[in-house]
N, C-alpha and C positions, 0 to 999 in steps of 0.2 A: 086483717082482710077477711071478710065474711064470704063464704061460698053460697051462692044462690042455688038451692036444691031444685028449683023449677028448671033452671038452665041445664043442670046436669041431667035431669030426667029427660028433657027434650033432646039432648045430645045422645043419650043412650038409646032413645026411641029411634032417632034418625039413623044411628049405626045399625040397629036391628032391622030397620026397613031396607037399608042398603044391602045388608047380608042376605035378606030374603029375595031381593031383586036379582041377585047374581045367580047364574046357573051353576050348580055344583060341578058340571062338566067343564066349564070354562076355568074354574079354579084349579081343578085337578090337572088339566092340560098345562097350565102355567107352571105348576109345581114340578111336573115331570121334565119340562124343558130346562129348568134350573138344575135339577139333579144330573142330567146328562152332561152338562158342561163342566162339572166338578171332576177333576182328575187327581187321584191320590199321589201319583208319581211326580207331580209338579210342586216345586218348592219356590216360594217367593221371598226374596230378601227385600225388606222395607227400610226406609230411611229412619234412623233413630233420632234425628234432629232436623231442624230447619236450617238451610244454608245453601251453599253453591257446590254442586257435584263436580269432581274432577276425576277423569278416568285413568290418569297417569300421574306418577309422583311429581313430575315437573313438565313444563312445556317442551314438546318435541321428544319426550321419552316414550318408551314402549308402554302400551296400556296394560293395566292390571289383568284384564281379561278380554277375551274375544269369544264370539259365538262359536260353540263347538269345543271350547277348551275345557279340560277336566280340572276341577278345583276341589280342594279339601276344606273341611270345617276349620275355620279360623283364618284362612287365607284372606288377605285384603282384597276386596272387590272394587273399591274406589275410596276416594277421600272426599269428605264434606267439610268445606270451610265455613266456620261460624264464628263471628266476632274475632277475625284474624287468627283463629286457631284451626289447625289442620287435624281433623278427626278421621282416623282410619275406620272404615266400615268392614267388619269381618264377615265371612260367609257363615251362615248359621248351620250348614251341613255340607256333606260331600255331594258332588253332582257334576253334571255337564251343563255348561251355559247354553240355554235355549234362546234367550233374548236379553239384550241390554235395553232397558226401558227409558233411559235418560241420555242426553247428549252431554258432551264435555262442556263445562261452564254453565250448565243449566241450573237455575234455582230449583230447589226441591223443598217439599213440605214434610212435616212429621208424618210418618206412616205411608208415604208415597212409595209405590212399587219401583224398585231400582233395577233388580235383576230377577230373571226367572231361570230356575235350574230344573233339570229333569234327571 
C-alpha cells in the first residue's frame, strides 16, 4: 500500500487551518473544566472481563456491598459470570462505597465502571 504524500499534506494543512481558526481562549476554558472534575480521592473499580454482573453470591442473599459501606482491598465487590464461570471481582483498594454503577444481572463490558469508592 502506497501512501499518497499529496493527501497527507492536504490533511496537515487542514489541521493547521483548523487550529488557527480556534480561539486560544476557548481551548483553555475547555481544558480547565476537565481538570476541575478530576478528584484524586475517588477510586474506580472496573470490570476485568465481559460478562453478567451479580451483586450477591446467590439469588436472595445479602449483597456484597451497599452505598456507604467500608470495604478493604481484596474484598469481593461482585461476581461476573462469563462462559458459565463465576469470577469474583476484588476491590483494588480500601475505601467507602460512593456508588454502585451496575444493576444485578446487568451485562458488563471489559473496562466498564462497576463501583466508585471514596
